[in-house]
C-alpha positions in Angstrom: 92.1 56.4 12.6 88.9 57.6 14.2 85.7 58.6 12.5 82.8 60.0 14.5 79.4 61.2 13.3 78.1 64.2 15.3 74.3 64.0 14.6 71.9 66.9 15.5 68.4 65.5 15.5 66.4 68.8 15.4 68.2 69.6 12.1 68.6 66.0 11.0 72.2 67.0 10.3 75.4 65.0 10.4 78.8 66.7 11.0 81.9 64.5 11.1 85.1 64.3 13.1 88.1 62.4 11.6 91.3 61.9 13.5 94.7 60.3 12.7 98.1 60.5 14.3 97.6 63.8 16.2 95.6 65.6 13.4 91.9 66.1 12.9 89.5 67.2 10.2 85.9 68.4 10.6 83.3 68.0 7.8 80.2 70.3 7.7 80.4 71.7 11.2 77.4 73.3 12.8 77.5 77.0 13.8 78.7 76.4 17.4 82.4 75.5 17.7 82.6 74.2 21.2 81.9 70.5 20.5 84.7 70.3 17.9 87.2 72.3 20.0 86.5 70.2 23.1 86.8 66.9 21.3 90.1 67.9 19.7 91.4 69.2 23.1 90.4 66.0 24.9 92.1 63.9 22.3 95.2 66.1 22.3 95.0 66.7 18.5 95.1 69.7 16.2 92.3 70.5 13.8 94.0 70.8 10.5 91.2 71.0 7.9 87.5 72.0 7.7 85.9 70.4 4.7 82.6 71.8 3.3 80.6 69.6 1.0 78.6 72.5 -0.4 77.0 75.8 0.5 74.4 74.7 3.0 70.9 76.1 2.8 69.3 74.6 5.9 71.9 75.8 8.5 74.8 78.2 8.9 78.0 76.3 9.0 80.7 76.9 11.7 83.6 76.9 9.3 84.6 80.6 9.7 84.7 80.7 13.5 86.3 77.3 13.7 89.0 78.3 11.3 89.7 81.5 13.2 90.0 79.6 16.5 92.2 76.8 15.2 94.1 78.0 12.2 92.6 75.2 10.2 92.2 75.5 6.4 88.7 75.8 5.0 88.4 73.4 2.0 85.7 73.7 -0.7 85.5 71.7 -3.9 85.5 73.3 -7.4 83.1 76.1 -8.4 82.8 77.4 -4.8 83.1 81.2 -4.9 83.3 82.9 -1.5 84.2 86.3 -0.1 86.6 84.9 2.6 89.8 83.0 2.5 89.6 79.3 1.7 91.4 76.6 -0.3 89.5 75.9 -3.6 90.3 72.2 -4.2 90.7 70.6 -7.5 88.8 67.4 -8.5 91.0 64.5 -7.4 93.2 66.6 -5.1 94.4 64.6 -2.0 94.8 66.0 1.5 97.0 64.1 4.0 95.7 63.8 7.6 98.1 62.0 9.9 98.4 58.5 8.3 95.2 58.7 6.3 94.2 60.7 3.2 91.1 62.5 2.0 90.4 62.8 -1.8 88.2 65.4 -3.4 85.5 64.1 -5.7 83.6 66.9 -7.4 80.0 65.7 -7.5 77.8 68.5 -8.8 74.0 68.2 -9.1 72.5 69.1 -5.7 74.5 72.3 -6.3 77.2 73.2 -8.8 80.0 73.1 -6.1 78.8 69.9 -4.3 81.7 67.7 -3.4 82.1 64.3 -1.9 85.2 63.5 0.2 86.7 60.0 0.0 88.6 58.8 3.1 91.3 56.2 2.7 92.8 54.4 5.7 96.4 53.9 6.7 96.8 51.3 4.0 95.2 53.6 1.4 92.1 51.4 1.2 88.8 53.3 0.5 87.0 53.5 3.9 84.2 55.9 3.6 82.6 58.8 1.7 81.2 62.0 3.1 78.6 62.8 0.5 77.0 66.0 1.8 73.6 66.4 0.0 74.7 64.4 -3.1 73.8 61.0 -1.7 71.5 60.3 1.3 70.5 57.0 2.8 67.6 56.0 0.6 67.6 59.2 -1.4 69.6 61.9 -3.2 69.8 65.7 -2.8 67.1 67.7 -4.4 68.3 69.5 -7.5 66.2 72.6 -7.3 67.9 74.7 -4.6 70.6 76.2 -6.8 68.5 77.2 -9.8 69.2 80.9 -9.3 72.8 80.2 -10.0 73.1 81.5 -13.6 70.5 80.0 -16.0 70.5 76.5 -14.5 67.3 74.5 -14.4 66.5 71.7 -11.9 66.5 69.3 -14.8 70.0 70.3 -15.8 71.2 69.9 -12.2 69.5 66.6 -12.0 71.4 65.5 -15.1 74.7 66.5 -13.4 73.7 64.6 -10.3 73.0 61.4 -12.4 76.5 61.6 -13.9 78.1 62.4 -10.5 76.5 59.3 -8.9 77.3 57.0 -11.8 80.9 58.2 -12.6 82.2 59.2 -9.2 80.4 57.3 -6.4 78.9 54.1 -7.8 82.4 53.1 -9.1 83.7 52.8 -5.5 83.9 49.5 -3.6 80.7 48.2 -2.1 82.1 48.1 1.4 82.7 51.8 1.5 80.6 53.5 4.2 78.3 56.3 3.1 78.1 59.2 5.5 75.6 61.9 4.4 74.9 65.4 5.7 71.3 64.7 6.5 68.7 62.1 7.5 65.0 61.8 7.7 63.3 65.1 8.6 65.5 67.3 6.5 63.9 69.4 3.7 67.1 68.8 1.5 65.6 65.6 0.1 62.2 63.9 -0.4 62.3 60.5 1.2 65.4 60.0 3.3 65.8 57.1 5.6 66.0 57.4 9.4 69.3 55.6 9.2 72.3 57.9 9.2 74.9 55.7 7.5 75.1 52.6 5.3 77.4 50.7 3.0 77.5 51.8 -0.6 76.8 48.3 -1.7 73.5 48.2 0.2 72.5 51.6 -1.2 73.1 50.3 -4.7 70.5 47.6 -3.9 67.9 49.7 -2.1 68.3 53.4 -3.1 65.9 54.1 -6.0 68.3 56.7 -7.5 71.2 54.2 -7.8 69.2 51.6 -9.8 71.6 50.2 -12.4 69.2 50.1 -15.3 67.8 53.6 -14.7 68.2 56.0 -17.7 69.2 59.6 -17.2 65.7 60.7 -18.4 64.0 58.4 -15.8 66.4 59.7 -13.1 65.6 63.4 -13.9 61.9 62.7 -13.9 62.0 60.9 -10.5 64.2 63.3 -8.6 62.4 66.4 -9.8 58.8 65.0 -9.3 56.9 66.1 -6.2 59.3 68.7 -4.9 57.8 71.0 -2.4 58.9 74.7 -2.4 62.0 75.1 -0.3 61.7 76.9 3.1 62.1 80.6 2.7 65.2 80.9 4.8 67.2 78.5 2.6 68.5 81.2 0.2 69.5 83.5 3.1 71.5 80.7 4.8 73.3 80.1 1.5 74.3 83.8 1.4 75.7 83.7 4.9 77.7 80.5 4.2 79.1 82.1 1.0 79.7 85.7 2.2 80.4 85.3 5.9 78.6 86.2 9.1 79.0 87.6 12.6 81.0 85.5 15.1 78.9 83.1 17.1 80.5 84.4 20.3 79.2 87.9 19.6 75.7 86.5 18.9 75.7 84.5 22.1 76.8 87.4 24.2 74.1 89.7 22.8 71.5 87.1 23.4 72.6 86.5 27.0 71.2 89.8 28.3 68.9 89.0 31.3 65.9 91.3 31.4 63.4 91.9 34.3 59.8 92.0 33.2 59.6 95.8 33.0 62.8 95.9 31.0 61.6 93.1 28.8 58.3 94.9 28.0 60.0 98.2 27.4 62.6 96.8 24.9 59.9 94.8 23.2 57.9 98.0 22.6 60.9 100.1 21.6 62.5 97.6 19.2 59.3 96.0 17.8 61.0 92.7 18.8 59.2 89.4 18.3 58.6 87.7 21.7 59.4 84.0 21.1 58.2 81.6 23.7 60.1 78.3 23.5 58.5 76.4 26.4 56.5 73.2 26.0 53.2 73.4 24.2 51.4 72.3 27.5 53.0 75.2 29.4 52.4 77.8 26.7 48.6 77.3 26.2 48.0 77.8 30.0 49.4 81.3 29.9 51.8 83.5 27.8 52.8 87.1 27.2 50.2 88.7 24.9 51.2 88.6 21.2 54.1 86.2 21.8 54.7 83.4 19.3 55.2 79.8 20.4 57.8 77.5 18.8 58.9 75.0 21.4 62.5 73.8 21.8 61.2 70.2 22.2 60.1 70.1 18.6 61.8 70.7 15.2 62.6 74.2 16.5 65.1 75.7 14.0 63.3 74.6 10.8 60.0 76.1 12.0 61.7 79.3 13.0 63.1 79.5 9.5 59.8 78.7 7.9 57.7 81.2 9.9 59.9 84.2 10.7 60.6 85.8 7.3 63.3 88.3 8.4 66.6 86.8 9.7 67.4 90.3 11.2 64.2 90.4 13.2 65.0 91.4 16.8 63.9 88.5 19.1 63.2 88.3 22.8 63.2 84.9 24.4 60.8 83.3 27.0 62.4 80.0 27.9 62.3 77.3 30.6 64.9 77.6 33.3 68.4 77.0 32.0 67.3 76.9 28.4 68.0 80.6 27.4 71.5 79.9 26.0 70.2 76.9 24.1 67.5 78.9 22.4 69.9 81.6 21.3 72.3 79.0 19.9 69.6 77.1 18.0 68.3 80.3 16.5 71.9 81.2 15.3 72.2 77.8 13.7 69.8 78.9 11.0 71.0 82.5 10.8 68.7 84.3 13.3 71.5 86.3 15.0 69.5 89.2 16.5 68.3 87.8 19.8 68.6 90.8 22.1 67.8 89.2 25.5 65.6 86.9 27.5 63.1 87.2 30.4 64.9 86.7 33.7 63.2 83.9 35.6 61.0 83.0 32.7 57.3 83.3 32.5 56.9 82.7 36.3 58.4 86.2 37.0 55.9 87.7 34.6 53.0 86.1 36.4 54.3 87.0 39.9 54.2 90.7 38.9 50.6 90.1 37.9 51.2 91.4 34.4 48.7 90.8 31.6 48.7 87.3 30.2 46.8 85.5 27.4 45.7 81.9 27.0 44.6 79.6 24.2 41.6 77.4 24.8 43.0 73.9 24.4 41.0 70.7 24.5 41.8 67.0 24.4 40.4 64.4 22.0 37.5 63.4 24.4 36.2 67.0 24.5 36.6 67.3 20.7 34.5 64.1 20.2 31.6 65.6 22.3 31.2 68.7 20.1 31.9 67.0 16.8 28.3 66.3 16.0 27.8 70.1 15.6 28.9 71.8 12.4 32.5 72.9 13.1 35.2 74.8 11.2 38.3 72.6 11.4 41.7 73.7 10.3 44.2 70.9 9.8 47.6 72.5 9.9 49.6 69.5 8.6 51.4 69.5 5.3 49.3 68.9 2.2 50.9 65.5 1.6 49.8 64.4 5.1 46.4 65.9 4.7 45.7 64.2 1.4 46.5 60.8 2.9 43.9 61.0 5.6 41.9 63.8 7.2 39.0 64.5 9.5 35.8 64.7 7.5 35.1 68.3 6.2 38.4 69.7 7.6 40.2 72.4 5.7 43.9 72.1 5.1 45.6 75.2 6.5 49.3 74.2 6.3 51.5 75.8 9.0 54.3 76.3 6.5 52.3 78.9 4.5 50.2 80.3 7.4 51.6 83.8 6.9 50.2 84.0 3.4 46.9 82.2 4.1 45.2 84.2 6.8 42.8 85.8 4.3 41.2 82.4 3.8 39.7 82.4 7.3 37.2 84.7 9.0 38.0 86.4 12.4 34.3 86.2 13.3 34.1 82.4 13.1 35.3 79.8 15.6 38.0 77.4 14.4 39.3 74.2 15.8 43.0 73.6 14.9 44.7 70.3 15.0 47.9 68.6 13.6 49.5 65.2 14.4 50.5 65.9 18.1 49.5 69.4 19.0 52.9 71.0 18.5 52.1 72.5 15.1 48.6 73.4 16.0 49.9 75.3 19.1 52.3 77.3 16.9 49.5 78.1 14.4 47.2 79.1 17.3 49.7 81.4 18.7 50.3 83.1 15.3 46.6 83.5 14.7 46.1 84.9 18.3 48.8 87.5 17.7 47.0 88.6 14.5 43.7 89.2 16.2 42.0 85.8 15.7 40.3 85.3 19.1 37.9 82.4 18.3 40.6 79.7 18.3 40.4 76.3 19.9 43.5 74.2 19.9 43.1 70.4 19.8 45.9 68.5 21.6 45.5 65.0 20.3 47.5 62.6 18.1 46.0 62.3 14.7 46.3 58.5 14.9 44.0 58.7 17.9 41.6 61.0 16.0 41.4 58.6 13.1 40.5 55.7 15.3 38.0 57.6 17.5 34.3 58.5 17.0 35.3 61.3 14.6 34.9 60.3 11.0 37.9 60.6 8.7 38.2 60.5 4.9 40.9 58.4 3.1 42.6 59.3 -0.1 45.2 57.5 -2.0 48.1 59.8 -2.7 49.4 59.3 -6.3 53.0 58.0 -6.4 55.5 56.7 -8.8 56.1 53.0 -8.6 59.8 52.3 -8.7 61.0 48.9 -9.6 64.1 47.6 -8.0 66.2 44.9 -9.5 
């Protein structure tokens, strides 16, 4: 038996490959099918099953394309209604895979159809559980993402989650390995660990949600407290996973169209396409195509695309570093942005060589920021409110990047603003968006907040209210 976790850091997502005696199963695959097909081919095995733990909100699963290419059955747990062919498993149903077995454990709470899969080895000893978003390392799935399903409330779903954990998961042996769908950085939970697997026994000791003496009322209060609004693209990704989507091969082919600068400009004007520049923040600020938006591939690319581009059908043109065009199209498709219609051949360098119009964002380092700080400045801190309340530059205004599209009326185009975040990645995104909307008096600060807080620039400290959780 072989179990492999295929972890994608930019989405904080774990897919799984299980193999036994010439047969393989994939759990929660990403949109692209190549990694799973290549692994099965290299090992000389047939992919028999594709198990989905729930309708994912933060990415588009690869289950449909993978099933078409392999003939594998798509398996969902109870209550999963789709518009494509799948096997709707019963609670407790067992699937044979070579010499091992996988048992369905319906564990509603994160969503009504959420299901955990229990893997038993050749001797039918419980080996591991694939918990999806039901149980994370150090946390559990948020219960507010499926509230539009009927008349359910997040409190009702949290109650279901409490029962699922106590009655289905915590009854398993302590040496069972927990394999979740996400780790730290995902918006599907609140305080996930950076670890991507653990034993169930250790989670019983350290995960606040598995505390033995916790009442259902306490659990509901703790898991529903402090939930931030989900990213706007989550509901759209759920629809795609339930209803179906265009083949990834078609999406990749459409996005692979190489465009010379004059073609690129013509199509941008004709289609009202968004020009998305995915280079590094250092390259972008030195020069870019006017009105283009920066979201760099070297950051948490897909989640920021999902948070900042409201329309999944928006036509997109790519400006990428050499050899990164295909990667950009693929990573957009992972979160449902399938309408990439081409890329700039040769990248930004070809645009410059033709002496076409370019724009720049004034960007300074910490030392330059310190020199002007004695003057009265308008400072926009684009970090999340939870980061801002912990510590911020004195007199700075919180202007969170997540909600920038709805917050521009709060600032004045006639005033000069200094933008900063933790590293310069988010402030560069924010600066590019403001620039494209006609804000010209923007200065982008490329400095780590840790350095700012220990420099000559005064900061203010606030203690963020939190619930003290006792662990016994």
